[in-house]
Each structure stands twice: as structure tokens, then as C-alpha cells.
PAKEFI-643804 format. One record per residue (C-alpha): residue number from 1; chain; x, y, z. Coordinates in nm, 3 decimals, always signed. Layout:
MARPA   gumar   tifi         X         Y         Z
MARPA     NUM      A         X         Y         Z
...
This chain:
MARPA   gumar   tifi         X         Y         Z
MARPA       1      A    +0.000    +0.000    +0.000
MARPA       2      A    +0.283    +0.237    +0.083
MARPA       3      A    +0.446    +0.154    -0.249
MARPA       4      A    +0.129    +0.251    -0.441
MARPA       5      A    +0.106    +0.588    -0.260
MARPA       6      A    +0.470    +0.658    -0.340
MARPA       7      A    +0.409    +0.585    -0.712
MARPA       8      A    +0.106    +0.816    -0.730
MARPA       9      A    +0.300    +1.098    -0.565
MARPA      10      A    +0.587    +1.052    -0.811
MARPA      11      A    +0.350    +1.065    -1.112
MARPA      12      A    +0.179    +1.382    -0.980
MARPA      13      A    +0.516    +1.549    -0.924
MARPA      14      A    +0.627    +1.462    -1.278
MARPA      15      A    +0.310    +1.602    -1.433
MARPA      16      A    +0.342    +1.924    -1.234
MARPA      17      A    +0.701    +1.971    -1.347
MARPA      18      A    +0.597    +1.905    -1.708
MARPA      19      A    +0.322    +2.170    -1.697
MARPA      20      A    +0.555    +2.423    -1.535
MARPA      21      A    +0.821    +2.355    -1.796
MARPA      22      A    +0.581    +2.396    -2.088
MARPA      23      A    +0.435    +2.714    -1.941
MARPA      24      A    +0.778    +2.861    -1.874
MARPA      25      A    +0.900    +2.778    -2.222
MARPA      26      A    +0.592    +2.931    -2.376
MARPA      27      A    +0.639    +3.247    -2.166
MARPA      28      A    +1.003    +3.270    -2.274
MARPA      29      A    +0.906    +3.231    -2.643
MARPA      30      A    +0.630    +3.484    -2.601
MARPA      31      A    +0.874    +3.734    -2.450
MARPA      32      A    +1.112    +3.682    -2.742
MARPA      33      A    +0.835    +3.726    -3.006
MARPA      34      A    +0.585    +3.973    -2.870
MARPA      35      A    +0.272    +4.046    -3.070
MARPA      36      A    +0.280    +4.420    -3.076
MARPA      37      A    +0.268    +4.700    -3.327
MARPA      38      A    +0.647    +4.726    -3.358
MARPA      39      A    +0.690    +4.363    -3.469
MARPA      40      A    +0.403    +4.382    -3.717
MARPA      41      A    +0.520    +4.716    -3.854
MARPA      42      A    +0.880    +4.588    -3.897
MARPA      43      A    +0.753    +4.290    -4.092
MARPA      44      A    +0.541    +4.517    -4.312
MARPA      45      A    +0.840    +4.745    -4.377
MARPA      46      A    +1.050    +4.446    -4.490
MARPA      47      A    +0.775    +4.330    -4.726
MARPA      48      A    +0.740    +4.681    -4.870
MARPA      49      A    +1.116    +4.705    -4.927
MARPA      50      A    +1.109    +4.377    -5.124
MARPA      51      A    +0.813    +4.502    -5.331
MARPA      52      A    +0.582    +4.232    -5.199
MARPA      53      A    +0.224    +4.263    -5.075
MARPA      54      A    +0.220    +4.369    -4.714
MARPA      55      A    +0.055    +4.124    -4.474
MARPA      56      A    -0.114    +4.296    -4.185
MARPA      57      A    -0.163    +3.975    -3.988
MARPA      58      A    -0.237    +3.603    -4.028
MARPA      59      A    -0.554    +3.428    -3.920
MARPA      60      A    -0.734    +3.096    -3.918
MARPA      61      A    -1.031    +3.108    -4.163
MARPA      62      A    -1.230    +2.900    -3.915
MARPA      63      A    -1.163    +3.152    -3.638
MARPA      64      A    -1.106    +3.487    -3.816
MARPA      65      A    -1.125    +3.687    -3.493
MARPA      66      A    -0.790    +3.551    -3.371
MARPA      67      A    -0.484    +3.724    -3.526
MARPA      68      A    -0.120    +3.611    -3.545
MARPA      69      A    +0.189    +3.816    -3.623
MARPA      70      A    +0.362    +3.558    -3.848
MARPA      71      A    +0.271    +3.262    -4.071
MARPA      72      A    +0.258    +2.907    -3.950
MARPA      73      A    +0.018    +2.633    -3.860
MARPA      74      A    -0.307    +2.707    -3.686
MARPA      75      A    -0.322    +2.598    -3.322
MARPA      76      A    -0.694    +2.534    -3.363
MARPA      77      A    -0.717    +2.339    -3.689
MARPA      78      A    -0.475    +2.124    -3.890
MARPA      79      A    -0.425    +2.395    -4.155
MARPA      80      A    -0.194    +2.683    -4.242
MARPA      81      A    -0.271    +3.039    -4.137
MARPA      82      A    -0.396    +3.275    -4.406
MARPA      83      A    -0.245    +3.625    -4.449
MARPA      84      A    -0.463    +3.937    -4.444
MARPA      85      A    -0.307    +4.194    -4.677
MARPA      86      A    -0.333    +4.567    -4.625
MARPA      87      A    -0.462    +4.636    -4.974
MARPA      88      A    -0.747    +4.389    -4.926
MARPA      89      A    -0.829    +4.547    -4.591
MARPA      90      A    -0.826    +4.895    -4.743
MARPA      91      A    -1.068    +4.797    -5.016
MARPA      92      A    -1.301    +4.640    -4.759
MARPA      93      A    -1.421    +4.395    -5.023
MARPA      94      A    -1.408    +4.025    -5.104
MARPA      95      A    -1.209    +3.875    -5.390
MARPA      96      A    -1.321    +3.556    -5.564
MARPA      97      A    -1.127    +3.363    -5.825
MARPA      98      A    -1.275    +3.418    -6.177
MARPA      99      A    -1.297    +3.042    -6.233
MARPA     100      A    -1.497    +3.003    -5.912
MARPA     101      A    -1.724    +3.289    -6.016
MARPA     102      A    -1.799    +3.108    -6.339
MARPA     103      A    -1.856    +2.775    -6.166
MARPA     104      A    -2.107    +2.912    -5.915
MARPA     105      A    -2.284    +3.121    -6.180
MARPA     106      A    -2.231    +3.470    -6.045
MARPA     107      A    -2.422    +3.722    -6.261
MARPA     108      A    -2.429    +4.100    -6.237
MARPA     109      A    -2.647    +4.387    -6.360
MARPA     110      A    -2.599    +4.762    -6.392
MARPA     111      A    -2.800    +4.988    -6.161
MARPA     112      A    -3.027    +5.205    -6.376
MARPA     113      A    -3.178    +5.541    -6.285
MARPA     114      A    -3.542    +5.592    -6.376
MARPA     115      A    -3.904    +5.604    -6.262
MARPA     116      A    -4.074    +5.284    -6.157
MARPA     117      A    -4.415    +5.222    -6.317
MARPA     118      A    -4.612    +4.968    -6.116
MARPA     119      A    -4.930    +4.785    -6.209
MARPA     120      A    -5.171    +4.677    -5.939
MARPA     121      A    -5.444    +4.418    -5.990
MARPA     122      A    -5.731    +4.416    -5.740
MARPA     123      A    -6.092    +4.292    -5.740
MARPA     124      A    -6.379    +4.540    -5.725
MARPA     125      A    -6.760    +4.554    -5.713
MARPA     126      A    -6.986    +4.766    -5.933
MARPA     127      A    -7.228    +5.000    -5.756
MARPA     128      A    -7.453    +5.288    -5.861
MARPA     129      A    -7.295    +5.625    -5.928
MARPA     130      A    -7.454    +5.827    -5.648
MARPA     131      A    -7.379    +6.152    -5.830
MARPA     132      A    -7.645    +6.050    -6.081
MARPA     133      A    -7.910    +5.936    -5.836
MARPA     134      A    -8.247    +6.108    -5.795
MARPA     135      A    -8.508    +6.066    -5.522
MARPA     136      A    -8.873    +6.138    -5.609
MARPA     137      A    -9.089    +6.278    -5.323
MARPA     138      A    -9.359    +6.536    -5.252
MARPA     139      A    -9.301    +6.851    -5.041
MARPA     140      A    -9.667    +6.852    -4.932
MARPA     141      A    -9.913    +6.607    -4.776
MARPA     142      A   -10.059    +6.379    -5.042
MARPA     143      A   -10.230    +6.050    -5.115
MARPA     144      A   -10.095    +5.817    -5.383
MARPA     145      A   -10.386    +5.740    -5.612
MARPA     146      A   -10.200    +5.536    -5.875
MARPA     147      A    -9.856    +5.383    -5.924
MARPA     148      A    -9.734    +5.324    -6.281
MARPA     149      A    -9.389    +5.172    -6.199
MARPA     150      A    -9.457    +4.900    -5.942
MARPA     151      A    -9.141    +4.689    -5.959
MARPA     152      A    -8.778    +4.789    -5.890
MARPA     153      A    -8.501    +4.778    -6.151
MARPA     154      A    -8.739    +4.882    -6.426
MARPA     155      A    -8.589    +5.113    -6.689
MARPA     156      A    -8.756    +5.452    -6.733
MARPA     157      A    -8.714    +5.757    -6.954
MARPA     158      A    -8.688    +6.118    -6.848
MARPA     159      A    -9.041    +6.262    -6.794
MARPA     160      A    -9.207    +5.919    -6.778
MARPA     161      A    -9.494    +5.905    -6.526
MARPA     162      A    -9.412    +5.717    -6.209
MARPA     163      A    -9.728    +5.780    -6.002
MARPA     164      A   -10.027    +6.008    -5.954
MARPA     165      A   -10.094    +6.178    -5.620
MARPA     166      A   -10.380    +6.378    -5.475
MARPA     167      A   -10.253    +6.691    -5.299
MARPA     168      A   -10.505    +6.963    -5.205
MARPA     169      A   -10.239    +7.236    -5.192
MARPA     170      A   -10.116    +7.149    -5.538
MARPA     171      A   -10.466    +7.120    -5.683
MARPA     172      A   -10.575    +7.464    -5.554
MARPA     173      A   -10.256    +7.630    -5.674
MARPA     174      A   -10.289    +7.471    -6.019
MARPA     175      A   -10.657    +7.572    -6.047
MARPA     176      A   -10.578    +7.931    -5.945
MARPA     177      A   -10.300    +7.957    -6.201
MARPA     178      A   -10.523    +7.818    -6.476
MARPA     179      A   -10.806    +8.063    -6.392
MARPA     180      A   -10.575    +8.365    -6.393
MARPA     181      A   -10.424    +8.249    -6.720
MARPA     182      A   -10.761    +8.276    -6.894
MARPA     183      A   -10.856    +8.612    -6.739
MARPA     184      A   -10.867    +8.918    -6.967
MARPA     185      A   -10.863    +9.201    -6.712
MARPA     186      A   -10.551    +9.394    -6.638
MARPA     187      A   -10.577    +9.319    -6.265
MARPA     188      A   -10.599    +8.944    -6.330
MARPA     189      A   -10.301    +8.948    -6.566
MARPA     190      A   -10.095    +9.123    -6.300
MARPA     191      A   -10.160    +8.827    -6.066
MARPA     192      A   -10.047    +8.563    -6.318
MARPA     193      A    -9.685    +8.605    -6.214
MARPA     194      A    -9.771    +8.558    -5.848
MARPA     195      A    -9.964    +8.238    -5.930
MARPA     196      A    -9.670    +8.087    -6.117
MARPA     197      A    -9.437    +8.179    -5.831
MARPA     198      A    -9.665    +7.995    -5.590
MARPA     199      A    -9.648    +7.680    -5.806
MARPA     200      A    -9.270    +7.688    -5.793
MARPA     201      A    -9.264    +7.742    -5.417
MARPA     202      A    -9.498    +7.447    -5.358
MARPA     203      A    -9.283    +7.228    -5.583
MARPA     204      A    -9.560    +7.133    -5.823
MARPA     205      A    -9.403    +6.896    -6.080
MARPA     206      A    -9.417    +6.970    -6.448
MARPA     207      A    -9.580    +6.638    -6.535
MARPA     208      A    -9.929    +6.784    -6.547
MARPA     209      A   -10.243    +6.627    -6.408
MARPA     210      A   -10.419    +6.300    -6.476
MARPA     211      A   -10.734    +6.146    -6.329
MARPA     212      A   -10.782    +6.448    -6.106
MARPA     213      A   -10.436    +6.415    -5.955
MARPA     214      A   -10.085    +6.542    -6.015
MARPA     215      A    -9.839    +6.325    -6.208
MARPA     216      A    -9.492    +6.260    -6.063
MARPA     217      A    -9.251    +6.224    -6.359
MARPA     218      A    -8.907    +6.058    -6.366
MARPA     219      A    -8.638    +6.326    -6.329
MARPA     220      A    -8.391    +6.135    -6.554
MARPA     221      A    -8.347    +5.829    -6.769
MARPA     222      A    -8.215    +5.525    -6.590
MARPA     223      A    -8.323    +5.245    -6.360
MARPA     224      A    -8.582    +5.268    -6.082
MARPA     225      A    -8.371    +5.101    -5.815
MARPA     226      A    -8.631    +5.137    -5.535
MARPA     227      A    -9.013    +5.162    -5.524
MARPA     228      A    -9.110    +5.281    -5.175
MARPA     229      A    -9.483    +5.353    -5.215
MARPA     230      A    -9.808    +5.174    -5.297
MARPA     231      A   -10.148    +5.290    -5.422
MARPA     232      A   -10.370    +5.447    -5.157
MARPA     233      A   -10.078    +5.528    -4.929
MARPA     234      A   -10.068    +5.864    -4.752
MARPA     235      A    -9.729    +6.032    -4.756
MARPA     236      A    -9.582    +6.308    -4.549
MARPA     237      A    -9.380    +6.595    -4.698
MARPA     238      A    -9.033    +6.477    -4.804
MARPA     239      A    -9.112    +6.103    -4.787
MARPA     240      A    -8.908    +5.917    -5.057
MARPA     241      A    -9.133    +5.747    -5.311
MARPA     242      A    -8.895    +5.635    -5.586
MARPA     243      A    -8.517    +5.619    -5.633
MARPA     244      A    -8.390    +5.654    -5.989
MARPA     245      A    -8.025    +5.586    -6.081
MARPA     246      A    -7.849    +5.679    -6.401
MARPA     247      A    -7.663    +5.411    -6.599
MARPA     248      A    -7.421    +5.616    -6.811
MARPA     249      A    -7.151    +5.574    -6.545
MARPA     250      A    -7.106    +5.335    -6.252
MARPA     251      A    -6.882    +5.330    -5.949
MARPA     252      A    -6.627    +5.061    -5.878
MARPA     253      A    -6.551    +5.008    -5.511
MARPA     254      A    -6.200    +4.860    -5.482
MARPA     255      A    -5.991    +4.776    -5.175
MARPA     256      A    -5.632    +4.891    -5.239
MARPA     257      A    -5.362    +4.733    -5.017
MARPA     258      A    -5.193    +4.996    -4.804
MARPA     259      A    -4.850    +4.894    -4.934
MARPA     260      A    -4.962    +4.946    -5.295
MARPA     261      A    -5.154    +5.274    -5.259
MARPA     262      A    -4.847    +5.493    -5.322
MARPA     263      A    -4.879    +5.672    -5.655
MARPA     264      A    -5.256    +5.612    -5.679
MARPA     265      A    -5.487    +5.911    -5.655
MARPA     266      A    -5.758    +6.108    -5.835
MARPA     267      A    -5.713    +6.079    -6.209
MARPA     268      A    -5.525    +5.747    -6.209
MARPA     269      A    -5.624    +5.553    -6.520
MARPA     270      A    -5.799    +5.221    -6.468
MARPA     271      A    -5.888    +4.930    -6.694
MARPA     272      A    -6.157    +4.686    -6.581
MARPA     273      A    -6.261    +4.347    -6.710
MARPA     274      A    -6.589    +4.176    -6.621
MARPA     275      A    -6.647    +3.804    -6.663
MARPA     276      A    -7.006    +3.874    -6.773
MARPA     277      A    -6.872    +4.067    -7.074
MARPA     278      A    -6.577    +3.857    -7.197
MARPA     279      A    -6.324    +4.006    -7.435
MARPA     280      A    -6.404    +4.368    -7.353
MARPA     281      A    -6.215    +4.622    -7.146
MARPA     282      A    -6.383    +4.917    -6.978
MARPA     283      A    -6.183    +5.236    -6.920
MARPA     284      A    -6.220    +5.460    -6.618
MARPA     285      A    -6.030    +5.667    -6.366
MARPA     286      A    -5.999    +5.699    -5.991
MARPA     287      A    -6.233    +5.967    -5.860
MARPA     288      A    -6.123    +5.955    -5.497
MARPA     289      A    -5.906    +5.754    -5.261
MARPA     290      A    -6.117    +5.753    -4.945
MARPA     291      A    -5.922    +5.872    -4.637
MARPA     292      A    -5.994    +5.563    -4.431
MARPA     293      A    -5.799    +5.239    -4.374
MARPA     294      A    -5.975    +4.915    -4.287
MARPA     295      A    -5.804    +4.807    -3.961
MARPA     296      A    -5.867    +4.438    -4.034
MARPA     297      A    -5.746    +4.403    -4.393
MARPA     298      A    -5.517    +4.713    -4.398
MARPA     299      A    -5.673    +4.827    -4.725
MARPA     300      A    -5.794    +5.165    -4.849
MARPA     301      A    -6.108    +5.205    -5.054
MARPA     302      A    -6.082    +5.363    -5.396
MARPA     303      A    -6.384    +5.508    -5.576
MARPA     304      A    -6.352    +5.464    -5.951
MARPA     305      A    -6.582    +5.607    -6.217
MARPA     306      A    -6.641    +5.358    -6.499
MARPA     307      A    -6.810    +5.449    -6.824
MARPA     308      A    -7.093    +5.207    -6.902
MARPA     309      A    -7.077    +5.191    -7.279
MARPA     310      A    -7.388    +5.029    -7.422
MARPA     311      A    -7.541    +4.972    -7.080
MARPA     312      A    -7.377    +4.629    -7.047
MARPA     313      A    -7.277    +4.678    -6.685
MARPA     314      A    -7.513    +4.665    -6.390
MARPA     315      A    -7.467    +4.720    -6.019
MARPA     316      A    -7.352    +4.418    -5.822
MARPA     317      A    -7.116    +4.274    -6.084
MARPA     318      A    -6.762    +4.177    -5.990
MARPA     319      A    -6.472    +4.318    -6.189
MARPA     320      A    -6.093    +4.290    -6.195
MARPA     321      A    -5.904    +4.618    -6.203
MARPA     322      A    -5.564    +4.703    -6.340
MARPA     323      A    -5.428    +5.030    -6.203
MARPA     324      A    -5.110    +5.198    -6.321
MARPA     325      A    -4.958    +5.402    -6.041
MARPA     326      A    -4.819    +5.740    -6.137
MARPA     327      A    -4.447    +5.771    -6.203
MARPA     328      A    -4.244    +5.904    -5.913
MARPA     329      A    -3.907    +6.081    -5.918
MARPA     330      A    -3.613    +5.919    -6.092
MARPA     331      A    -3.423    +5.693    -5.849
MARPA     332      A    -3.175    +5.403    -5.884
MARPA     333      A    -3.347    +5.077    -5.980
MARPA     334      A    -3.202    +4.731    -5.913
MARPA     335      A    -3.333    +4.384    -5.995
MARPA     336      A    -3.535    +4.262    -5.699
MARPA     337      A    -3.337    +3.937    -5.694
MARPA     338      A    -3.020    +4.136    -5.613
MARPA     339      A    -3.149    +4.234    -5.268
MARPA     340      A    -3.041    +4.051    -4.954
MARPA     341      A    -3.302    +4.105    -4.682
MARPA     342      A    -3.192    +4.028    -4.327
MARPA     343      A    -3.511    +4.124    -4.145
MARPA     344      A    -3.361    +4.443    -4.003
MARPA     345      A    -3.220    +4.596    -4.322
MARPA     346      A    -3.140    +4.523    -4.686
MARPA     347      A    -2.813    +4.522    -4.875
MARPA     348      A    -2.669    +4.447    -5.217
MARPA     349      A    -2.329    +4.322    -5.332
MARPA     350      A    -2.155    +4.586    -5.545
MARPA     351      A    -1.871    +4.497    -5.782
MARPA     352      A    -1.576    +4.734    -5.737
MARPA     353      A    -1.353    +4.874    -6.010
MARPA     354      A    -1.080    +4.625    -5.911
MARPA     355      A    -1.317    +4.327    -5.932
MARPA     356      A    -1.374    +4.292    -5.558
MARPA     357      A    -1.718    +4.252    -5.405
MARPA     358      A    -1.840    +4.493    -5.141
MARPA     359      A    -2.167    +4.468    -4.939
MARPA     360      A    -2.360    +4.796    -4.937
MARPA     361      A    -2.656    +4.875    -4.714
MARPA     362      A    -2.957    +5.022    -4.900
MARPA     363      A    -3.302    +5.155    -4.820
MARPA     364      A    -3.567    +5.025    -5.058
MARPA     365      A    -3.888    +5.179    -5.193
MARPA     366      A    -4.158    +5.040    -5.420
MARPA     367      A    -4.130    +4.712    -5.610
MARPA     368      A    -4.279    +4.634    -5.949
MARPA     369      A    -4.198    +4.461    -6.273
MARPA     370      A    -3.908    +4.270    -6.115
MARPA     371      A    -3.729    +4.589    -6.007
MARPA     372      A    -3.704    +4.775    -5.675
MARPA     373      A    -3.643    +5.142    -5.599
MARPA     374      A    -3.329    +5.225    -5.400
MARPA     375      A    -3.383    +5.540    -5.196
MARPA     376      A    -3.041    +5.555    -5.029
MARPA     377      A    -2.716    +5.361    -5.070
MARPA     378      A    -2.667    +5.370    -5.449
MARPA     379      A    -2.636    +5.651    -5.703
MARPA     380      A    -2.678    +5.461    -6.030
MARPA     381      A    -2.425    +5.316    -6.269
MARPA     382      A    -2.290    +5.064    -6.017
MARPA     383      A    -2.282    +4.693    -6.098
MARPA     384      A    -2.459    +4.468    -5.849
MARPA     385      A    -2.462    +4.090    -5.816
MARPA     386      A    -2.795    +3.927    -5.907
MARPA     387      A    -2.702    +3.559    -5.872
MARPA     388      A    -2.473    +3.399    -5.617
MARPA     389      A    -2.482    +3.703    -5.389
MARPA     390      A    -2.557    +3.489    -5.083
MARPA     391      A    -2.228    +3.303    -5.128
MARPA     392      A    -2.042    +3.634    -5.148
MARPA     393      A    -2.235    +3.766    -4.848
MARPA     394      A    -2.122    +3.465    -4.644
MARPA     395      A    -1.761    +3.522    -4.750
MARPA     396      A    -1.793    +3.891    -4.660
MARPA     397      A    -1.912    +3.789    -4.315
MARPA     398      A    -1.604    +3.571    -4.265
MARPA     399      A    -1.363    +3.836    -4.393
MARPA     400      A    -1.510    +4.108    -4.168
MARPA     401      A    -1.659    +4.322    -4.446
MARPA     402      A    -2.002    +4.306    -4.285
MARPA     403      A    -1.859    +4.414    -3.950
MARPA     404      A    -1.713    +4.722    -4.116
MARPA     405      A    -2.046    +4.780    -4.290
MARPA     406      A    -2.233    +4.771    -3.960
MARPA     407      A    -1.983    +4.996    -3.778
MARPA     408      A    -2.070    +5.369    -3.768
MARPA     409      A    -1.880    +5.584    -4.014
MARPA     410      A    -1.714    +5.783    -3.737
MARPA     411      A    -1.570    +5.471    -3.574
MARPA     412      A    -1.469    +5.260    -3.874
MARPA     413      A    -1.099    +5.159    -3.859
MARPA     414      A    -0.852    +5.270    -4.123
MARPA     415      A    -0.664    +5.039    -4.357
MARPA     416      A    -0.363    +5.034    -4.121
MARPA     417      A    -0.459    +5.026    -3.752
MARPA     418      A    -0.273    +5.261    -3.521
MARPA     419      A    -0.051    +5.051    -3.299
MARPA     420      A    +0.133    +5.342    -3.136
MARPA     421      A    -0.044    +5.323    -2.805
MARPA     422      A    +0.016    +4.951    -2.772
MARPA     423      A    +0.385    +5.006    -2.862
MARPA     424      A    +0.434    +5.283    -2.607
MARPA     425      A    +0.252    +5.109    -2.326
MARPA     426      A    +0.251    +4.735    -2.394
MARPA     427      A    +0.012    +4.541    -2.171
MARPA     428      A    +0.162    +4.316    -1.904
MARPA     429      A    +0.230    +3.968    -2.033
MARPA     430      A    +0.046    +3.682    -1.875
MARPA     431      A    +0.131    +3.315    -1.888
MARPA     432      A    -0.113    +3.166    -2.144
MARPA     433      A    -0.304    +2.849    -2.102
MARPA     434      A    -0.156    +2.526    -2.218
MARPA     435      A    -0.198    +2.469    -2.595
MARPA     436      A    -0.297    +2.827    -2.673
MARPA     437      A    -0.023    +2.908    -2.925
MARPA     438      A    +0.251    +2.743    -3.125
MARPA     439      A    +0.615    +2.819    -3.202
MARPA     440      A    +0.627    +3.101    -2.953
MARPA     441      A    +0.322    +3.280    -3.099
MARPA     442      A    -0.023    +3.316    -2.958
MARPA     443      A    -0.358    +3.454    -3.070
MARPA     444      A    -0.385    +3.831    -3.041
MARPA     445      A    -0.677    +3.985    -2.860
MARPA     446      A    -0.730    +4.243    -3.134
MARPA     447      A    -1.067    +4.230    -3.302
MARPA     448      A    -1.067    +4.217    -3.677
MARPA     449      A    -1.147    +4.561    -3.809
């Protein structure tokens, strides 16, 4: 038993000495090869003197946040470290081999400047044009003696008799006017004007009299949409008796999605098709965009005047509308497929003059015809990637281009980071953990710019 305890103590002592030796050797190598601005700058000066590309640092592509001051093998993966050159950092873009671009099918398009014309297709319902609706009533107490139009939706002509009413006030005024009209004396003729004025004040219709009553004529040609009276019924002054609607024009009530209402207003041209009249298109225009949003469907009602050529359309029909929104100001336009939406913003991949790819944040506007308005971020004339941009976006994320894109302009790092402060006041060295570096080098705590 004592021999076993002695063996365990010997093994523990050996392991402790091994760890101390490795840690001390690592500390000594670290002290001989510090990762500071002076070492990195000296290496860059030597590269510049030889006319070679200047490497700012080396990194493991699987862990790009960890930087090394010289090449070698990655302590994390079984692979060589990759250099990050100053010219690539200055451009802030991503470079892809032309052969790889061809293999993955990367396509580009030029950003055009113009006005986006959008077409919107929505369903609608035909209703009566209330601007051409007339209500027939009497301004005096009366009794309906006869009704000539007894069923709704019956077509009528202007002046056609709708009903006959018995109204004592009207009858006495009409009889007085007729008697004065036949008088020959000068006094009677002077009262003729007053009698006619009384007829107008009482609202006596111009339909004449029939069967001892006064005829109520139709005020316009159209359709009697409502019959609200029957024979023998007594009516009070102002009681509606008939409702007559014109048919030359109809209203289309359409629900416009809130997102598509931009550019639509009074005067917007509209084309409507109705399944009941196949092969024919009816032209109209938006009369008003009602200032009210349906809170459930988030739509806005549009009132459209549609010309009813030939009287083929009737109220209640369903129609399909095609609206062309008015052209807005000229702005950059990109193919919609070029956009990369992240949920919080949108960006595109722009091809630089040197062939590198740079992510650019944009603010989008309307979309139509496969193109999208760019309100901020592009000026026009740039070349953007339309196919394979997600692969480039992933590479930009690894290389740190997206981090520089997300950083505020005032705090973005320059192409060559300022290492003066770290050179003047180097931080105290600490013994690293076992296995953290290799060959006397260790990961730097700098964040990739």
C-alpha cells in the first residue's frame, strides 16, 4: 500500500514539473516574439522594401477573430494560417477567383436610374354612381292614387310618369293659375306672375295632371332602383317614393392594399374586365381615394368612375381592375433578386472597379416589374450581383466586411490600424493556457477591423 502511494506521488510530481516547464518555455518564447505594433510594422516594412504585398496579420479562416503576427500552422485546426493583406483590408471587399465565379454562376447587372411604373391588380364591385341618383318625393301632404312603376329595376325615360298623387295644396294652386291664365282684365293678368311663383314654391311637378291628380314624372333616364310607395298610401312631406339611378356611369368600389396605394390618386387611369362581358375592357379613372384604412385588412377604398358603354354593366357585378400608379421621381433601380433582406435591413453586393465585391446597405422603396427602388445607398451606374450574392455575403461575413459595414462611419478603422499606443505602453504579459499558441506565438486579442 505504501508503495502505491509513493508511485502516485511521483507521477503527480512529474506532471506538475511538465506543466511548469511547458508554461515557462511558452512564456520565454512569447517574450522573445511579442505580438505588438512594432513587430508587425517591422515585418510590413521588410515586405514593402522587397516590393511584396504587405501582410497585416495572419488568421485561421475557421476563427477569423484571432490574429497572429507571423505565418505558421493554426493551433486550432490542422491547416496553415492565411495572411490578411493591407490592400485587401483597405478595399473592404471580397475577392473571388474568376474560375470560381464562373462555376457558381455569379451574374451582375448595372444599376439604372429611372421612374418605376407599377401595375396593381385588385378585385372590385360595381355600384350605382350616387352623383347620378335622384329621389322622387312630394313637399306637401298627399295621397298616392295610382302607381305606374310598381317593380324595382325597371328602366324609365326622363319625364315618364311614375305615379299620380292627390294633394289639395297642389290642386288649388294649379286651379288658381289656370283661372288667372284665362282672365282678360288687367288686374288678373298682374296676378299671373304671383300664381306661377306659388307653383314653384310648392314644388308642383311639371308632369301635369291625370285622373284628377298630379303626375310625378321621372327626373332622368335610368333604372328605378327602389319603389317605396303603394297605391292608396298617404305620404308626409319629403317622404321618398322612388329612387332613380343613371346608368351612363357606374362606381367601382376597390380595396387597395396599403402597401400598394403609393402613386394612386384622383385621375389614375384604370382598366376593368368583367367576366359577364368577356373580351371587352372598360376604361375609367380613380375619382377619390377615401381617407380611411380598414383596420382588419389594412386596405384603403378607392372610388372609380367607370363608363358604361352600351349599358352592359349593372350594379352588383364583380370586376378585376388594373391600375397603373403614377411615375415618381427618378431613383436608382435594381433587380429585386439582387437584394439581400436580413429582417432588419437590406443590402446588395456591389462589384468594385478592381473586381472585388463589397456589401452595401440600401433603403428600398416600391417594387414592381421585377425591379425595386433604391432610396439611399446607391447613385446609379454601379454593378450589383444578381445571382450567387448569398455566397459572397457569407464570405464577406467571414472576412469582416459586414462588421465594417455595420460599424458607424465615425468609428470605422482605417486600412492600417494605429498601434502606437500599444507600442508605447505594452500590456503586461500573462502566462497563457496550455496549448494556446505554437512556435512562440499566440492569438492576439485584437478584433478584426
